[in-house]
VOSETOR-844673 format. One line per field, with one value per atom (N, C-alpha, C): residue number from 1; residue in three letters; atom name; x, y, z. Coordinates in pm, whole numbers, plus 50000, padded with zeros to 5 digits. Layout:
<recs>
nr: c(NUM ...)
rest: c(ALA ...)
atom: c(CA ...)
px: c(X ...)
py: c(Y ...)
pz: c(Z ...)
</recs>
This chain:
<recs>
nr: c(1 1 1 2 2 2 3 3 3 4 4 4 5 5 5 6 6 6 7 7 7 8 8 8 9 9 9 10 10 10 11 11 11 12 12 12 13 13 13 14 14 14 15 15 15 16 16 16 17 17 17 18 18 18 19 19 19 20 20 20 21 21 21 22 22 22 23 23 23 24 24 24 25 25 25 26 26 26 27 27 27 28 28 28 29 29 29 30 30 30 31 31 31 32 32 32 33 33 33 34 34 34 35 35 35 36 36 36 37 37 37 38 38 38 39 39 39 40 40 40 41 41 41 42 42 42 43 43 43 44 44 44 45 45 45 46 46 46 47 47 47 48 48 48 49 49 49 50 50 50 51 51 51 52 52 52 53 53 53 54 54 54 55 55 55 56 56 56 57 57 57 58 58 58 59 59 59 60 60 60 61 61 61 62 62 62 63 63 63 64 64 64 65 65 65 66 66 66 67 67 67 68 68 68 69 69 69 70 70 70 71 71 71 72 72 72 73 73 73 74 74 74 75 75 75 76 76 76 77 77 77 78 78 78 79 79 79 80 80 80 81 81 81 82 82 82 83 83 83 84 84 84 85 85 85 86 86 86 87 87 87 88 88 88 89 89 89 90 90 90 91 91 91 92 92 92 93 93 93 94 94 94 95 95 95 96 96 96 97 97 97 98 98 98 99 99 99 100 100 100 101 101 101 102 102 102 103 103 103 104 104 104 105 105 105 106 106 106 107 107 107 108 108 108 109 109 109 110 110 110 111 111 111 112 112 112 113 113 113 114 114 114 115 115 115 116 116 116 117 117 117 118 118 118 119 119 119 120 120 120 121 121 121 122 122 122 123 123 123 124 124 124 125 125 125 126 126 126 127 127 127 128 128 128 129 129 129 130 130 130 131 131 131 132 132 132 133 133 133 134 134 134 135 135 135 136 136 136 137 137 137 138 138 138 139 139 139 140 140 140 141 141 141 142 142 142 143 143 143 144 144 144 145 145 145 146 146 146 147 147 147 148 148 148 149 149 149 150 150 150 151 151 151 152 152 152 153 153 153 154 154 154 155 155 155 156 156 156 157 157 157 158 158 158 159 159 159 160 160 160 161 161 161 162 162 162 163 163 163 164 164 164 165 165 165 166 166 166 167 167 167 168 168 168 169 169 169 170 170 170 171 171 171 172 172 172 173 173 173 174 174 174 175 175 175 176 176 176 177 177 177 178 178 178 179 179 179 180 180 180 181 181 181 182 182 182 183 183 183 184 184 184 185 185 185 186 186 186 187 187 187 188 188 188 189 189 189 190 190 190 191 191 191 192 192 192 193 193 193 194 194 194 195 195 195 196 196 196 197 197 197 198 198 198 199 199 199 200 200 200 201 201 201 202 202 202 203 203 203 204 204 204 205 205 205 206 206 206 207 207 207 208 208 208 209 209 209 210 210 210 211 211 211 212 212 212 213 213 213 214 214 214 215 215 215 216 216 216 217 217 217 218 218 218 219 219 219 220 220 220 221 221 221 222 222 222 223 223 223 224 224 224 225 225 225 226 226 226 227 227 227 228 228 228 229 229 229 230 230 230 231 231 231 232 232 232 233 233 233 234 234 234 235 235 235 236 236 236 237 237 237 238 238 238 239 239 239 240 240 240 241 241 241 242 242 242 243 243 243 244 244 244 245 245 245 246 246 246 247 247 247 248 248 248 249 249 249 250 250 250 251 251 251 252 252 252 253 253 253 254 254 254 255 255 255 256 256 256 257 257 257 258 258 258 259 259 259 260 260 260 261 261 261 262 262 262 263 263 263 264 264 264 265 265 265 266 266 266 267 267 267 268 268 268 269 269 269 270 270 270 271 271 271 272 272 272 273 273 273 274 274 274 275 275 275 276 276 276 277 277 277 278 278 278 279 279 279 280 280 280 281 281 281 282 282 282 283 283 283 284 284 284)
rest: c(MET MET MET GLN GLN GLN LYS LYS LYS ILE ILE ILE PHE PHE PHE ASP ASP ASP CYS CYS CYS PHE PHE PHE LEU LEU LEU SER SER SER LEU LEU LEU GLY GLY GLY PRO PRO PRO LYS LYS LYS ILE ILE ILE GLN GLN GLN ASP ASP ASP LEU LEU LEU ILE ILE ILE ILE ILE ILE CYS CYS CYS GLY GLY GLY GLU GLU GLU THR THR THR ASN ASN ASN TYR TYR TYR THR THR THR SER SER SER HIS HIS HIS VAL VAL VAL ASN ASN ASN SER SER SER SER SER SER GLY GLY GLY ASP ASP ASP THR THR THR GLN GLN GLN LEU LEU LEU ALA ALA ALA LEU LEU LEU ASP ASP ASP VAL VAL VAL GLN GLN GLN SER SER SER ASP ASP ASP LEU LEU LEU MET MET MET ILE ILE ILE GLU GLU GLU ARG ARG ARG GLU GLU GLU LEU LEU LEU SER SER SER ASN ASN ASN LEU LEU LEU ALA ALA ALA CYS CYS CYS VAL VAL VAL TYR TYR TYR ALA ALA ALA LEU LEU LEU PHE PHE PHE SER SER SER GLU GLU GLU GLU GLU GLU GLN GLN GLN GLU GLU GLU LYS LYS LYS VAL VAL VAL ARG ARG ARG ILE ILE ILE ILE ILE ILE HIS HIS HIS LYS LYS LYS GLU GLU GLU GLY GLY GLY GLU GLU GLU TYR TYR TYR SER SER SER VAL VAL VAL ALA ALA ALA TYR TYR TYR ASP ASP ASP PRO PRO PRO ILE ILE ILE ASP ASP ASP GLY GLY GLY SER SER SER SER SER SER LEU LEU LEU LEU LEU LEU ASP ASP ASP SER SER SER ASN ASN ASN LEU LEU LEU SER SER SER VAL VAL VAL GLY GLY GLY THR THR THR ILE ILE ILE PHE PHE PHE GLY GLY GLY ILE ILE ILE TYR TYR TYR ALA ALA ALA LYS LYS LYS ASP ASP ASP PHE PHE PHE GLU GLU GLU GLY GLY GLY LYS LYS LYS ASN ASN ASN LEU LEU LEU VAL VAL VAL ALA ALA ALA SER SER SER GLY GLY GLY TYR TYR TYR ILE ILE ILE LEU LEU LEU TYR TYR TYR GLY GLY GLY PRO PRO PRO ARG ARG ARG LEU LEU LEU GLU GLU GLU ILE ILE ILE VAL VAL VAL ILE ILE ILE ALA ALA ALA GLN GLN GLN LYS LYS LYS ASP ASP ASP GLU GLU GLU VAL VAL VAL GLY GLY GLY VAL VAL VAL ARG ARG ARG HIS HIS HIS LEU LEU LEU ARG ARG ARG PHE PHE PHE ASP ASP ASP PRO PRO PRO LYS LYS LYS LYS LYS LYS GLN GLN GLN GLU GLU GLU TRP TRP TRP ARG ARG ARG GLU GLU GLU GLN GLN GLN GLU GLU GLU ARG ARG ARG LEU LEU LEU PHE PHE PHE LEU LEU LEU ALA ALA ALA GLN GLN GLN LYS LYS LYS GLY GLY GLY LYS LYS LYS ILE ILE ILE ASN ASN ASN ALA ALA ALA SER SER SER GLY GLY GLY GLY GLY GLY THR THR THR GLN GLN GLN LYS LYS LYS TYR TYR TYR TRP TRP TRP SER SER SER ASN ASN ASN GLN GLN GLN HIS HIS HIS GLN GLN GLN LYS LYS LYS MET MET MET ILE ILE ILE LEU LEU LEU SER SER SER LEU LEU LEU PHE PHE PHE GLN GLN GLN ASN ASN ASN GLY GLY GLY TYR TYR TYR ARG ARG ARG LEU LEU LEU ARG ARG ARG TYR TYR TYR SER SER SER GLY GLY GLY GLY GLY GLY MET MET MET VAL VAL VAL PRO PRO PRO ASP ASP ASP LEU LEU LEU HIS HIS HIS GLN GLN GLN ILE ILE ILE LEU LEU LEU VAL VAL VAL LYS LYS LYS GLY GLY GLY GLY GLY GLY GLY GLY GLY LEU LEU LEU PHE PHE PHE SER SER SER TYR TYR TYR PRO PRO PRO ALA ALA ALA THR THR THR GLN GLN GLN ASP ASP ASP ALA ALA ALA PRO PRO PRO GLN GLN GLN GLY GLY GLY LYS LYS LYS LEU LEU LEU ARG ARG ARG LYS LYS LYS LEU LEU LEU PHE PHE PHE GLU GLU GLU VAL VAL VAL PHE PHE PHE PRO PRO PRO PHE PHE PHE ALA ALA ALA LEU LEU LEU ILE ILE ILE PHE PHE PHE GLU GLU GLU CYS CYS CYS ALA ALA ALA GLY GLY GLY GLY GLY GLY GLU GLU GLU ALA ALA ALA ILE ILE ILE ASP ASP ASP GLY GLY GLY LYS LYS LYS SER SER SER ARG ARG ARG LEU LEU LEU LEU LEU LEU ASP ASP ASP LEU LEU LEU GLY GLY GLY ILE ILE ILE GLN GLN GLN THR THR THR SER SER SER HIS HIS HIS GLU GLU GLU SER SER SER CYS CYS CYS PRO PRO PRO CYS CYS CYS PHE PHE PHE PHE PHE PHE GLY GLY GLY SER SER SER LYS LYS LYS GLU GLU GLU GLU GLU GLU ILE ILE ILE GLY GLY GLY LEU LEU LEU VAL VAL VAL ARG ARG ARG GLU GLU GLU MET MET MET ASP ASP ASP GLY GLY GLY GLY GLY GLY LYS LYS LYS)
atom: c(N CA C N CA C N CA C N CA C N CA C N CA C N CA C N CA C N CA C N CA C N CA C N CA C N CA C N CA C N CA C N CA C N CA C N CA C N CA C N CA C N CA C N CA C N CA C N CA C N CA C N CA C N CA C N CA C N CA C N CA C N CA C N CA C N CA C N CA C N CA C N CA C N CA C N CA C N CA C N CA C N CA C N CA C N CA C N CA C N CA C N CA C N CA C N CA C N CA C N CA C N CA C N CA C N CA C N CA C N CA C N CA C N CA C N CA C N CA C N CA C N CA C N CA C N CA C N CA C N CA C N CA C N CA C N CA C N CA C N CA C N CA C N CA C N CA C N CA C N CA C N CA C N CA C N CA C N CA C N CA C N CA C N CA C N CA C N CA C N CA C N CA C N CA C N CA C N CA C N CA C N CA C N CA C N CA C N CA C N CA C N CA C N CA C N CA C N CA C N CA C N CA C N CA C N CA C N CA C N CA C N CA C N CA C N CA C N CA C N CA C N CA C N CA C N CA C N CA C N CA C N CA C N CA C N CA C N CA C N CA C N CA C N CA C N CA C N CA C N CA C N CA C N CA C N CA C N CA C N CA C N CA C N CA C N CA C N CA C N CA C N CA C N CA C N CA C N CA C N CA C N CA C N CA C N CA C N CA C N CA C N CA C N CA C N CA C N CA C N CA C N CA C N CA C N CA C N CA C N CA C N CA C N CA C N CA C N CA C N CA C N CA C N CA C N CA C N CA C N CA C N CA C N CA C N CA C N CA C N CA C N CA C N CA C N CA C N CA C N CA C N CA C N CA C N CA C N CA C N CA C N CA C N CA C N CA C N CA C N CA C N CA C N CA C N CA C N CA C N CA C N CA C N CA C N CA C N CA C N CA C N CA C N CA C N CA C N CA C N CA C N CA C N CA C N CA C N CA C N CA C N CA C N CA C N CA C N CA C N CA C N CA C N CA C N CA C N CA C N CA C N CA C N CA C N CA C N CA C N CA C N CA C N CA C N CA C N CA C N CA C N CA C N CA C N CA C N CA C N CA C N CA C N CA C N CA C N CA C N CA C N CA C N CA C N CA C N CA C N CA C N CA C N CA C N CA C N CA C N CA C N CA C N CA C N CA C N CA C N CA C N CA C N CA C N CA C N CA C N CA C N CA C N CA C N CA C N CA C N CA C N CA C N CA C N CA C N CA C N CA C N CA C N CA C N CA C N CA C N CA C N CA C N CA C N CA C N CA C N CA C N CA C N CA C N CA C N CA C N CA C N CA C N CA C N CA C N CA C)
px: c(46874 46838 46801 46860 46828 46679 46617 46474 46392 46441 46371 46388 46511 46533 46441 46436 46352 46206 46165 46026 45994 46083 46058 46071 46159 46167 46036 45974 45845 45733 45741 45635 45633 45750 45758 45654 45650 45551 45407 45384 45249 45200 45288 45249 45235 45320 45306 45170 45128 44995 44885 44903 44806 44797 44911 44914 44845 44871 44813 44662 44618 44476 44394 44460 44390 44330 44262 44196 44293 44291 44378 44301 44183 44103 44154 44131 44168 44065 44113 44024 43994 43920 43888 43989 44096 44192 44320 44380 44511 44608 44726 44821 44897 44984 45053 45156 45190 45281 45207 45073 44993 44946 44966 44926 44792 44704 44578 44606 44553 44583 44502 44567 44498 44460 44360 44324 44444 44527 44645 44748 44758 44850 44812 44685 44636 44653 44616 44624 44767 44858 44998 45062 45022 45073 45034 44911 44864 44933 44958 45025 45167 45240 45378 45380 45291 45285 45259 45167 45132 45251 45324 45438 45553 45587 45699 45669 45542 45504 45525 45535 45557 45703 45792 45935 45974 46028 46066 46180 46258 46371 46329 46200 46151 46104 46171 46134 46020 46033 45932 45912 45795 45762 45712 45747 45696 45675 45557 45518 45475 45493 45444 45294 45224 45078 45026 45118 45077 45128 45060 45096 45209 45209 45305 45385 45499 45580 45506 45509 45444 45547 45546 45635 45575 45655 45604 45651 45783 45839 45944 45921 46010 46152 46166 46299 46362 46294 46346 46471 46546 46675 46668 46573 46570 46436 46444 46325 46322 46204 46190 46097 46146 46063 46044 45923 45898 45791 45801 45698 45638 45516 45459 45460 45405 45407 45445 45573 45620 45586 45527 45488 45355 45270 45144 45053 45071 44987 45018 45129 45166 45095 45028 44971 44864 44783 44678 44737 44866 44935 45015 45010 45079 45231 45283 45427 45480 45611 45673 45668 45650 45649 45735 45746 45830 45798 45856 45852 45992 46003 46132 46132 46246 46254 46393 46395 46519 46517 46629 46640 46737 46686 46764 46795 46911 46947 46871 46756 46667 46604 46673 46611 46617 46514 46506 46592 46719 46811 46901 46943 47027 47152 47214 47338 47315 47190 47158 47113 47111 47066 47172 47134 47230 47208 47090 47061 46937 46925 46806 46789 46677 46653 46524 46498 46373 46333 46203 46147 46094 46127 46080 45976 45855 45746 45738 45804 45806 45780 45832 45821 45879 45982 46037 46030 46014 46013 46156 46209 46347 46356 46463 46489 46637 46666 46803 46821 46931 46956 47097 47111 47242 47259 47381 47415 47533 47525 47628 47766 47863 48004 48028 47926 47948 47976 48061 48095 48002 47932 47835 47701 47598 47465 47411 47340 47283 47168 47157 47053 46994 46866 46800 46681 46656 46544 46458 46325 46232 46199 46210 46173 46032 45931 45792 45762 45837 45813 45857 45973 46024 45989 45926 45887 46006 46116 46234 46313 46389 46474 46609 46659 46791 46886 47000 47100 47162 47172 47239 47375 47449 47575 47548 47640 47625 47631 47562 47555 47660 47731 47831 47811 47848 47843 47982 47988 48113 48141 48259 48294 48204 48156 48076 47972 47851 47746 47698 47581 47525 47375 47319 47174 47143 47042 46998 46849 46817 46678 46652 46587 46573 46427 46396 46260 46227 46104 46057 46002 45909 45851 45954 45983 46095 46081 45961 45947 45979 45988 46021 46167 46245 46387 46461 46570 46659 46737 46791 46872 46995 47054 47174 47141 47027 46991 46960 46890 46860 46988 47086 47212 47286 47282 47351 47286 47154 47083 47109 47109 47138 47279 47374 47512 47524 47443 47444 47398 47289 47240 47341 47406 47506 47626 47646 47757 47713 47594 47552 47472 47431 47350 47210 47152 47019 46916 46802 46694 46621 46615 46543 46468 46341 46265 46119 46072 45934 45847 45910 45835 45821 45880 45883 46024 46041 46174 46245 46174 46237 46285 46199 46250 46355 46345 46443 46580 46584 46712 46766 46676 46719 46789 46736 46797 46940 46960 47095 47189 47141 47224 47257 47158 47179 47265 47247 47325 47463 47491 47626 47659 47559 47592 47499 47510 47426 47387 47282 47239 47088 47038 46897 46892 46808 46800 46655 46631 46505 46544 46564 46619 46515 46564 46473 46417 46287 46223 46138 46092 46010 45882 45824 45700 45726 45850 45885 46027 46042 46176 46251 46180 46244 46247 46228 46221 46089 46073 45947 45965 46082 46103 46136 46079 46087 46212 46271 46401 46397 46306 46316 46288 46191 46154 46179 46244 46280 46426 46459 46591 46703 46691 46798 46822 46717 46742 46819 46782 46853 46993 47013 47146 47243 47201 47287 47314 47212 47227 47330 47320 47413 47555 47569 47703 47767 47690 47743 47779 47710 47737 47856 47916 48031 48000 47876 47837 47825 47753 47732 47588 47548 47412 47418 47379 47390 47262 47249 47135 47171 47286 47340 47480 47498 47629 47667 47572 47602 47560 47632 47597 47460 47372 47235 47228 47308 47300 47356 47416 47461 47354 47245 47141 47061 47016 46931 46787 46702 46561 46480 46388 46307 46166 46108 45974 45974 45882 45885 45863 45786 45759 45842 45951 46035 46096 46099 46158 46286 46357 46477 46513 46587 46640 46735 46747 46836 46892 47017 47088 47160 47135 47199 47273 47397 47464 47606 47672 47813 47894 48018 48100 48118 48136 48159 48035 47917 47795 47768 47795 47776 47874 47992 48087 48030 47957 47894 47787 47715 47612 47678 47787 47857 47906 47955 48002 47885 47767 47649 47610 47616 47574 47688 47806 47919 47977 47950 48004 48148 48206 48345 48353)
py: c(53834 53737 53602 53571 53445 53436 53551 53551 53505 53538 53494 53344 53295 53150 53079 53132 53071 53071 53175 53184 53070 53043 52933 52797 52786 52661 52635 52740 52726 52698 52757 52742 52603 52538 52410 52308 52273 52175 52222 52354 52407 52393 52423 52411 52264 52178 52035 51984 52029 51990 52042 52164 52222 52138 52091 52008 51875 51815 51684 51693 51799 51808 51901 51986 52088 52040 52131 52100 52123 52033 52046 52092 52147 52193 52326 52352 52478 52585 52710 52824 52880 52987 53051 53160 53171 53280 53232 53320 53297 53398 53351 53446 53522 53613 53700 53626 53503 53422 53339 53350 53279 53142 53106 52975 52983 52888 52881 52842 52919 52898 52784 52705 52610 52680 52627 52682 52679 52574 52563 52671 52712 52821 52947 52978 53099 53090 52976 52959 52965 52898 52897 53035 53105 53239 53332 53326 53411 53374 53245 53200 53255 53246 53295 53447 53515 53662 53707 53641 53679 53663 53552 53527 53622 53643 53731 53877 53915 54054 54094 53996 54024 54053 54037 54057 54199 54273 54413 54424 54318 54322 54311 54280 54261 54394 54437 54561 54539 54435 54411 54262 54227 54089 54082 53970 53947 53798 53762 53623 53594 53470 53429 53452 53442 53451 53594 53691 53831 53907 54013 54090 54188 54246 54354 54326 54394 54393 54471 54419 54486 54536 54666 54722 54691 54630 54587 54681 54697 54786 54874 55003 55094 55095 55057 55054 54915 54822 54686 54677 54571 54553 54460 54364 54259 54255 54214 54186 54037 53977 53832 53803 53724 53675 53526 53477 53335 53278 53150 53072 52981 53006 52933 52781 52733 52589 52574 52561 52542 52400 52389 52257 52209 52302 52264 52180 52192 52111 51961 51928 51787 51726 51808 51758 51652 51666 51566 51432 51432 51306 51255 51329 51293 51289 51384 51397 51509 51507 51605 51746 51843 51985 52061 52192 52266 52414 52480 52625 52677 52781 52842 52985 53029 53168 53226 53357 53430 53553 53580 53694 53795 53914 54017 54134 54195 54316 54433 54461 54571 54547 54582 54576 54436 54402 54271 54267 54232 54212 54094 54022 53905 53937 54051 54088 54117 54140 54171 54048 53931 53810 53768 53762 53730 53591 53535 53400 53347 53216 53156 53015 52955 52819 52763 52642 52579 52475 52451 52345 52238 52114 52002 51924 51914 51837 51704 51603 51471 51365 51244 51143 51191 51282 51349 51499 51572 51718 51767 51840 51885 52032 52097 52235 52249 52325 52354 52505 52553 52696 52729 52833 52879 53026 53063 53202 53243 53361 53413 53403 53356 53344 53230 53150 53031 52911 52821 52700 52588 52527 52423 52483 52402 52449 52365 52429 52359 52269 52156 52058 52009 52036 51997 51908 51815 51721 51730 51729 51746 51611 51606 51486 51507 51441 51465 51418 51318 51269 51371 51430 51528 51671 51686 51819 51916 51869 51953 51923 52024 52009 51953 51861 51801 51832 51889 51925 51800 51799 51691 51742 51656 51701 51804 51898 51999 51935 51998 51944 52010 51926 51972 51897 51963 51900 51855 51737 51690 51767 51750 51816 51770 51646 51587 51496 51492 51406 51307 51244 51145 51161 51271 51291 51400 51377 51474 51501 51625 51667 51777 51743 51838 51877 52006 52055 52120 52161 52220 52113 52152 52057 52021 51892 51849 51893 51892 51928 52074 52156 52297 52327 52223 52246 52290 52364 52395 52270 52268 52154 52137 52250 52243 52179 52217 52160 52011 51973 51832 51749 51801 51730 51716 51822 51816 51713 51713 51617 51474 51453 51320 51277 51370 51336 51294 51356 51317 51172 51137 51000 50902 50940 50853 50831 50923 50912 50858 50796 50724 50801 50924 51000 50940 50951 50896 51009 50987 51085 51080 51194 51205 51338 51335 51458 51434 51506 51491 51606 51716 51836 51929 51891 51977 52031 52162 52221 52183 52189 52162 52017 51916 51779 51743 51796 51763 51822 51947 52008 51952 51918 51858 51724 51645 51516 51534 51632 51658 51697 51780 51821 51703 51624 51512 51403 51380 51277 51326 51454 51505 51558 51572 51632 51594 51667 51645 51777 51777 51898 51909 52026 52061 52171 52154 52255 52291 52421 52468 52576 52534 52624 52718 52810 52886 52789 52796 52707 52791 52728 52801 52857 52782 52828 52913 52914 52997 53051 53150 53199 53263 53306 53361 53261 53133 53034 53042 52959 52955 52992 52962 52980 53125 53175 53315 53347 53461 53496 53513 53598 53642 53533 53445 53348 53203 53180 53044 53036 53113 53103 53156 53280 53338 53259 53222 53146 53015 52940 52816 52842 52954 52987 53002 53072 53089 52956 52873 52742 52658 52654 52571 52628 52759 52816 52786 52799 52769 52621 52535 52391 52351 52449 52420 52401 52428 52417 52553 52557 52682 52692 52816 52840 52950 52918 53013 53012 53112 53116 53054 52993 52938 52992 53119 53183 53258 53340 53430 53372 53413 53377 53434 53349 53391 53510 53510 53616 53749 53749 53875 53936 53865 53915 54027 54120 54226 54179 54269 54236 54358 54336 54445 54445 54326 54315 54210 54222 54138 53990 53957 53817 53769 53837 53805 53665 53595 53461 53463 53352 53340 53193 53156 53020 52996 52872 52847 52705 52695 52568 52565 52462 52445 52311 52310 52181 52184 52070 52059 52134 52162 52244 52179 52048 51984 51992 51970 51978 52121 52219 52358 52394 52334 52352 52304 52193 52143 52239 52302 52399 52518 52565 52679 52643 52522 52478 52474 52429 52421 52558 52659 52793 52877 52816 52889 52988 52966 53056 53023 53103 53081 53050)
pz: c(14875 14772 14833 14948 15014 15047 15075 15105 14984 14865 14744 14727 14750 14746 14846 14968 15072 15032 14961 14916 14820 14725 14630 14697 14796 14872 14944 14995 15063 14963 14845 14745 14681 14672 14605 14650 14778 14824 14805 14816 14801 14657 14562 14421 14383 14441 14415 14462 14580 14630 14536 14485 14393 14265 14217 14097 14121 14237 14269 14287 14353 14391 14302 14224 14150 14019 13951 13825 13709 13610 13494 13370 13391 13277 13224 13096 13034 13066 13074 13090 12950 12944 12816 12781 12862 12846 12778 12699 12637 12696 12745 12803 12695 12736 12641 12557 12597 12517 12412 12412 12312 12354 12482 12530 12602 12576 12649 12793 12887 13028 13088 13173 13257 13387 13455 13585 13679 13669 13755 13724 13596 13561 13638 13637 13702 13853 13910 14055 14105 14036 14079 14061 13954 13931 14046 14087 14197 14328 14348 14469 14477 14365 14363 14377 14306 14316 14459 14525 14662 14756 14744 14834 14806 14679 14646 14676 14666 14691 14837 14924 15066 15099 15001 15026 14987 15083 15058 14958 14939 14846 14701 14676 14539 14482 14376 14309 14210 14127 14024 14002 13950 13917 13774 13708 13573 13554 13508 13493 13349 13307 13176 13164 13276 13274 13278 13285 13292 13171 13136 13017 13045 13164 13193 13320 13329 13450 13559 13681 13793 13893 13921 14023 14160 14248 14378 14490 14503 14605 14538 14532 14460 14518 14643 14705 14697 14633 14623 14537 14559 14492 14372 14376 14274 14200 14074 13995 13965 13971 13953 13837 13741 13630 13649 13624 13650 13559 13536 13467 13573 13616 13731 13714 13602 13571 13424 13399 13263 13218 13098 13049 13104 13146 13211 13121 12988 12898 12910 12976 12997 13117 13196 13321 13299 13194 13172 13130 13088 13057 13176 13288 13411 13392 13311 13294 13384 13407 13496 13438 13525 13488 13589 13572 13664 13672 13770 13786 13757 13674 13641 13692 13747 13793 13768 13742 13726 13816 13882 13972 13910 13884 13815 13908 13887 13962 13899 13952 13910 13774 13664 13532 13472 13394 13330 13203 13220 13109 13142 13036 13058 13137 13109 13178 13326 13365 13505 13585 13520 13590 13692 13819 13925 13983 13963 14013 13941 13940 13878 13931 13894 13940 13884 13921 13882 13986 13993 14077 13984 14011 13930 14008 13950 14010 13936 13989 13927 14033 14013 14117 14250 14238 14356 14333 14442 14437 14454 14354 14360 14318 14362 14321 14289 14185 14143 14141 14199 14212 14166 14085 14040 14078 14115 14144 14057 14004 13915 13979 13903 13943 14043 14073 14157 14068 14116 14040 14083 13986 14017 14055 14049 14087 14202 14291 14407 14363 14429 14397 14529 14551 14675 14645 14734 14720 14845 14826 14939 15001 15134 15211 15264 15206 15247 15389 15438 15574 15679 15656 15752 15713 15593 15545 15545 15483 15476 15348 15306 15188 15229 15149 15175 15060 15096 14997 14936 14803 14731 14680 14613 14555 14446 14433 14329 14192 14096 13962 13872 13795 13699 13568 13459 13328 13286 13225 13167 13039 12983 12858 12744 12754 12648 12710 12652 12704 12600 12629 12537 12516 12566 12556 12453 12372 12273 12294 12332 12348 12248 12138 12027 12007 12027 12018 11885 11870 11745 11652 11566 11471 11365 11352 11268 11123 11068 10927 10900 11006 10991 11027 11062 11092 10966 10984 10872 10834 10713 10669 10757 10799 10884 11019 11074 11204 11192 11087 11066 11055 10982 10966 11099 11181 11309 11401 11408 11494 11446 11315 11261 11297 11293 11328 11474 11561 11703 11718 11650 11658 11600 11491 11430 11520 11615 11710 11846 11849 11969 12071 12037 12134 12144 12263 12289 12291 12225 12225 12359 12426 12553 12549 12509 12493 12530 12633 12677 12632 12589 12556 12674 12789 12906 12924 12922 12931 13061 13172 13302 13313 13292 13305 13201 13080 12976 13007 13051 13086 13217 13309 13435 13409 13317 13288 13235 13149 13098 13211 13303 13416 13507 13540 13633 13569 13439 13370 13329 13349 13328 13191 13101 12973 12861 12751 12635 12573 12492 12423 12423 12461 12446 12341 12242 12136 12106 12089 12033 11932 11806 11705 11645 11562 11476 11373 11349 11252 11157 11051 10953 11015 11108 11172 11295 11347 11463 11442 11353 11319 11434 11537 11657 11771 11739 11845 11917 12017 12092 12239 12294 12437 12470 12579 12614 12697 12666 12723 12876 12923 13063 13164 13137 13240 13199 13084 13045 12999 12896 12833 12923 12969 13051 13180 13255 13377 13353 13249 13223 13167 13098 13049 13165 13269 13387 13454 13465 13530 13455 13323 13246 13249 13250 13259 13395 13502 13635 13649 13573 13578 13490 13420 13337 13191 13151 13011 12946 12836 12764 12717 12682 12635 12531 12407 12296 12212 12123 12032 11897 11889 11765 11744 11776 11765 11892 11942 12054 12188 12292 12429 12462 12516 12541 12637 12741 12841 12792 12672 12611 12521 12499 12410 12475 12393 12444 12456 12505 12521 12476 12382 12329 12387 12402 12458 12569 12661 12781 12752 12648 12615 12496 12469 12354 12364 12250 12245 12162 12161 12078 12064 11956 11946 12063 12109 12222 12219 12263 12271 12406 12484 12615 12615 12663 12666 12717 12704 12736 12632 12662 12572 12435 12429 12301 12212 12270 12192 12143 12228 12187 12076 12079 11970 11837 11840 11718 11666 11759 11719 11650 11706 11643 11504 11488 11356 11258 11306 11222 11170 11257 11219 11163 11148 11094 11192 11322 11423 11454 11539 11579 11726)
</recs>
């Protein structure tokens, strides 16, 4: 599995260069998740596929930009799902974006997720990595002068935070969700939401707590974020950091998977904030 980590560590600076120098124009293609592809989406997807395909330990690959799972090495041990550039529509606004990846023991199911991580392309190039049953998540920062990654302190979540990142179109929120978000503001929480999953969740991790929510809405009753390459990877990261990740009631990593691009409502946060979500949905 370390070879897969090393692969993403190597890919980080390359994809950052692609973002800085590449084209941000849209193509005429729509991916299987329903998003219009940017040229950078396609280029970064091919770059990641090429590098991971060289690893004998990789059994299968699945990307947001592809329709089907691809078997790479039949004797491989791990399957990797990834979103090459999550939030790529933000690039023309010069906002931070990221790469998300999940490493599964053979089959693509939440219960089989053994490690995950993301690369953040912002003012600084950073990567965060979580491994199942490890306490805390690794946090590395790239030094462009020395062309090397430097380990930072591990990231942990406090019992309670002060950041609220709430996604989805507000007019389509349920009454319960609206009331919960209002209660957070009334209790001093600060709105921090860019529309990019990676930078928004990264801020909660770095600041030590808070809540990121993308609920079921009238226009997206199954949520918008995809399980295999967005929801499950961040669920593991938040659990390893001492937080929780649920769909409103159930633990995200306990959810089944019916289709490869399946989405679901999701809430990531500190334990106290997730407790509020459970109360909202009448969970226990």
